[in-house]
C-alpha positions in Angstrom: -20.7 -7.8 127.8 -24.2 -9.0 128.6 -24.2 -7.0 131.8 -23.1 -3.8 129.9 -25.9 -4.3 127.4 -28.4 -4.8 130.2 -27.4 -1.6 131.8 -27.7 0.3 128.5 -31.2 -1.1 127.9 -32.2 -0.2 131.5 -30.8 3.4 131.1 -32.6 3.9 127.8 -35.8 2.5 129.3 -35.6 5.0 132.3 -34.9 7.9 129.9 -37.9 6.9 127.8 -40.1 6.6 131.0 -39.1 10.1 132.1 -39.9 11.6 128.7 -43.2 9.7 128.5 -44.6 11.2 131.7 -46.9 14.1 131.0 -46.0 17.4 132.7 -48.7 19.6 134.0 -49.1 22.6 136.3 -49.1 26.4 136.4 -47.2 27.9 133.4 -44.5 30.5 133.9 -43.0 32.1 130.7 -39.3 32.3 130.4 -39.2 33.6 126.8 -41.1 33.1 123.5 -40.4 29.3 123.2 -39.4 28.3 126.7 -41.7 27.9 129.8 -41.7 26.4 133.2 -44.7 24.1 133.8 -45.1 23.0 137.4 -41.4 23.8 138.0 -40.2 21.8 134.9 -38.3 23.7 132.2 -40.0 23.1 128.8 -38.8 24.0 125.3 -42.0 24.2 123.2 -41.8 21.7 120.3 -41.7 22.8 116.7 -41.3 26.6 117.2 -38.5 29.1 117.4 -38.9 32.6 118.9 -36.4 35.4 119.7 -34.7 35.0 123.0 -35.8 37.2 125.8 -33.0 39.7 125.6 -32.4 39.3 121.9 -32.4 42.5 119.8 -33.5 42.3 116.2 -32.5 44.5 113.3 -34.9 46.1 110.9 -34.1 46.1 107.3 -33.2 49.7 107.6 -30.6 48.8 110.3 -32.4 49.9 113.5 -32.3 47.6 116.6 -35.4 46.9 118.6 -36.1 44.5 121.5 -38.0 41.9 119.7 -37.2 39.2 122.3 -38.5 41.2 125.2 -41.6 42.1 123.1 -42.4 38.5 122.2 -41.8 37.4 125.8 -44.3 39.9 127.1 -46.9 38.9 124.4 -46.5 35.2 125.4 -46.9 36.2 129.1 -50.1 38.1 128.3 -51.5 35.0 126.5 -50.4 32.2 128.9 -48.8 33.3 132.2 -50.3 31.7 135.3 -52.6 29.4 133.4 -52.8 25.6 133.8 -50.8 23.8 131.1 -50.4 20.2 130.1 -47.3 19.1 128.2 -46.4 15.9 126.4 -42.7 15.3 126.3 -41.2 14.3 123.0 -37.4 14.8 123.4 -34.7 16.5 125.5 -32.5 19.2 124.0 -28.8 19.8 124.4 -29.5 22.2 127.4 -31.3 19.4 129.3 -34.8 20.9 128.8 -37.7 18.7 128.0 -39.0 19.4 124.5 -42.7 19.1 124.6 -46.0 19.9 122.9 -47.9 22.0 125.4 -51.6 22.8 125.7 -53.4 25.6 127.6 -57.2 25.4 127.8 -57.1 22.7 125.1 -55.1 24.9 122.6 -51.7 23.9 121.2 -49.3 26.7 122.4 -47.0 26.2 119.5 -49.8 26.6 116.9 -51.1 29.6 118.8 -47.8 31.4 118.9 -46.9 30.7 115.3 -50.4 31.7 114.1 -50.1 35.0 116.1 -46.7 35.8 114.5 -44.9 35.5 117.8 -42.8 32.5 116.7 -41.5 30.7 113.6 -42.2 27.2 112.6 -38.9 25.4 113.5 -38.7 23.3 110.3 -35.4 21.7 111.3 -37.5 19.6 113.7 -41.0 19.7 112.4 -43.3 21.0 109.7 -46.3 20.9 112.0 -46.7 24.7 112.0 -45.4 25.5 108.5 -48.8 26.6 107.1 -49.6 28.6 110.3 -46.4 30.6 109.8 -47.3 31.3 106.2 -50.8 32.4 107.2 -49.3 34.8 109.8 -47.0 36.3 107.2 -49.8 36.8 104.7 -52.0 38.3 107.4 -49.1 40.4 108.7 -49.6 39.3 112.4 -47.1 39.8 115.2 -43.5 40.5 114.2 -44.1 39.0 110.8 -45.7 42.4 109.9 -42.4 44.2 110.5 -39.5 44.4 108.1 -36.7 42.8 110.0 -33.9 40.3 109.7 -34.9 36.8 111.1 -32.6 35.6 113.8 -30.7 32.4 113.3 -32.3 29.5 115.1 -30.3 28.6 118.2 -32.0 25.6 119.7 
């Protein structure tokens, strides 16, 4: 029993050590809330954005490629730049969930403030006021009348 407990403690320590290591490198955008940094797949902490190929429906019933649009906007802002990410967790898909910074700016805050992502309140309220400000200012997709996608992870 002691041996089993020792292995468990060792495994947990290794998992914590892997998450504790900062990830840095050139940023490549996968979609509105997922990036590769130095070859490591990162899910940006505290935000939710439409998936790359996700269509959205306006209140009048029209589909539009909101996911592709958001992905391109995020690429225009961050693609190819140096990023530094602090791991906080790992999601069910094996991605590191991290708070990422480009040129000293918090990517999550930037994306939510620009109306390109939602505050993901299920995990954090860090960007709640930024989302509300984007809606009031009608920035990004928050200016459009459409049905918000259900958060998927």
